[in-house]
C-alpha positions in Angstrom: 133.2 -103.1 138.5 132.6 -104.1 134.9 132.4 -101.5 132.1 130.2 -102.1 129.1 130.7 -98.9 127.2 133.7 -96.7 126.4 133.7 -93.9 123.9 135.6 -90.9 122.9 133.7 -87.7 123.9 135.5 -85.7 121.3 134.8 -87.6 118.1 135.1 -84.4 116.2 137.6 -81.9 117.7 135.9 -79.1 115.8 133.3 -78.8 118.6 135.8 -77.2 120.8 136.9 -77.5 124.4 133.7 -76.0 126.0 131.7 -78.7 124.3 134.0 -81.4 125.7 133.7 -79.9 129.2 129.9 -79.9 128.9 129.9 -83.5 127.9 132.2 -84.4 130.7 130.1 -82.5 133.3 126.9 -84.2 132.1 128.5 -87.6 132.3 129.8 -87.0 135.8 126.3 -85.9 136.9 124.8 -89.0 135.4 127.1 -91.1 137.5 129.4 -92.2 134.7 133.1 -92.6 135.1 135.1 -90.0 133.2 138.8 -90.3 132.5 141.2 -87.9 130.8 144.8 -86.8 130.4 146.3 -83.4 130.9 147.9 -81.8 127.7 151.1 -80.8 129.6 151.6 -83.6 132.1 151.5 -87.4 131.5 149.2 -89.7 133.4 145.6 -90.7 133.2 143.2 -89.4 135.8 139.6 -89.9 136.9 137.4 -86.7 136.8 135.5 -86.5 140.1 133.6 -83.2 139.6 133.7 -79.7 138.3 133.5 -76.2 139.8 130.6 -74.0 138.8 131.0 -73.1 135.1 133.5 -76.0 134.5 136.6 -73.9 134.7 138.3 -76.3 137.1 137.9 -80.1 137.5 138.6 -82.1 140.6 140.6 -85.2 139.5 142.2 -88.2 141.0 145.3 -89.7 139.4 144.5 -92.9 141.2 148.0 -93.0 142.7 146.9 -93.3 146.3 147.5 -89.6 147.0 143.8 -88.5 146.7 142.3 -85.9 144.5 143.7 -82.6 143.4 142.3 -79.7 141.3 143.5 -78.9 137.8 142.3 -76.6 135.0 139.7 -78.4 132.9 140.9 -76.5 129.9 144.1 -78.4 130.0 142.4 -81.8 129.4 143.5 -83.3 126.1 140.2 -83.7 124.2 141.6 -86.7 122.3 142.1 -88.6 125.6 138.7 -88.2 127.2 136.9 -91.4 127.9 133.5 -92.0 129.4 132.7 -95.4 130.8 129.2 -96.5 131.8 129.0 -99.2 134.5 127.0 -102.4 133.6 125.9 -102.8 137.1 124.7 -99.3 137.9 121.3 -100.4 139.1 121.9 -104.1 139.3 124.1 -103.6 142.3 121.0 -102.9 144.4 117.6 -103.9 143.0 114.6 -102.3 144.6 112.6 -104.0 147.3 109.9 -102.5 149.4 111.3 -100.9 152.5 114.5 -99.6 150.8 115.3 -96.1 151.9 117.2 -93.4 150.1 120.8 -94.2 149.1 123.2 -93.0 146.4 122.3 -96.1 144.3 118.5 -96.1 145.1 116.7 -98.0 142.3 114.0 -95.4 141.3 113.1 -97.3 138.1 112.8 -100.5 140.0 110.5 -98.9 142.6 108.2 -97.6 139.8 108.0 -101.0 138.1 107.3 -102.6 141.4 104.5 -100.1 142.1 102.7 -101.2 138.9 102.7 -104.8 140.1 100.9 -104.3 143.4 97.2 -104.4 143.8 94.5 -104.3 146.5 95.3 -108.0 147.4 99.0 -107.4 148.0 99.7 -107.8 151.7 99.3 -104.5 153.6 102.7 -104.9 155.1 104.2 -104.9 151.6 102.1 -102.0 150.5 103.1 -100.0 153.6 106.8 -100.7 153.0 106.5 -99.6 149.3 104.8 -96.4 150.5 107.5 -95.8 153.1 110.2 -96.2 150.4 108.5 -93.7 148.1 107.9 -91.1 150.7 111.5 -91.4 151.9 112.8 -90.5 148.4 110.2 -87.7 148.1 107.8 -89.4 145.8 104.8 -88.2 147.9 102.5 -87.0 145.1 102.6 -90.0 142.8 102.2 -92.4 145.7 99.4 -90.5 147.5 96.8 -92.9 145.9 98.6 -95.8 147.4 98.4 -94.2 150.9 94.7 -93.7 150.5 94.2 -97.3 149.2 96.1 -98.6 152.3 93.8 -96.6 154.6 90.7 -97.9 153.0 91.9 -101.5 152.8 93.0 -101.3 156.4 89.6 -100.1 157.5 87.3 -102.1 155.1 89.3 -105.1 153.9 90.7 -106.1 150.6 87.3 -106.0 148.9 86.8 -102.3 149.7 85.6 -100.5 146.5 87.3 -97.3 147.6 90.6 -99.2 148.1 90.3 -100.6 144.6 89.5 -97.2 143.2 92.5 -95.6 144.9 94.7 -98.4 143.7 93.6 -97.7 140.1 94.2 -94.0 140.6 97.7 -94.9 142.0 98.6 -97.0 139.0 97.5 -94.2 136.6 99.7 -91.7 138.6 102.7 -94.1 138.4 102.2 -94.5 134.7 102.2 -90.7 134.3 105.3 -90.4 136.5 107.1 -93.0 134.4 106.3 -91.0 131.2 107.6 -87.8 132.9 110.8 -89.5 133.9 111.8 -90.3 130.3 
């Protein structure tokens, strides 16, 4: 795995420990890799998660012994590193028919959705719709479902199919705006 970004979370120690813990918790939730060192014990570890409130962190010293818990407050703020993977979504690029996974490419699905039209093969449209509903994007993809129904019944030149496809594209554009 390649890393493209590494930064010190605690660029200014004045922010205090709770600020560092919040930054680390946010980074872990975003799927970034967080490393640190304990103030009292030597050795770098990878932060795997936090208990509610961030009072404890589950860490792995990457020594083959698995993870263990330690007090998050004992993490040396000067040794915290957050690394962002370059291939976070490149590892699995969206294609119609993909089902939910830990690395599902939501952005790719939305971009793909804007490229389809009433002339796209029905099989491809149905796979895109199946992917969207599998990852609980029912509402923004409802127009696509309606377009598929009309195109199936009346053919690619169905005015209703075209209208629902236009509505679908507008819904996707709105959803993309809301994702930012």
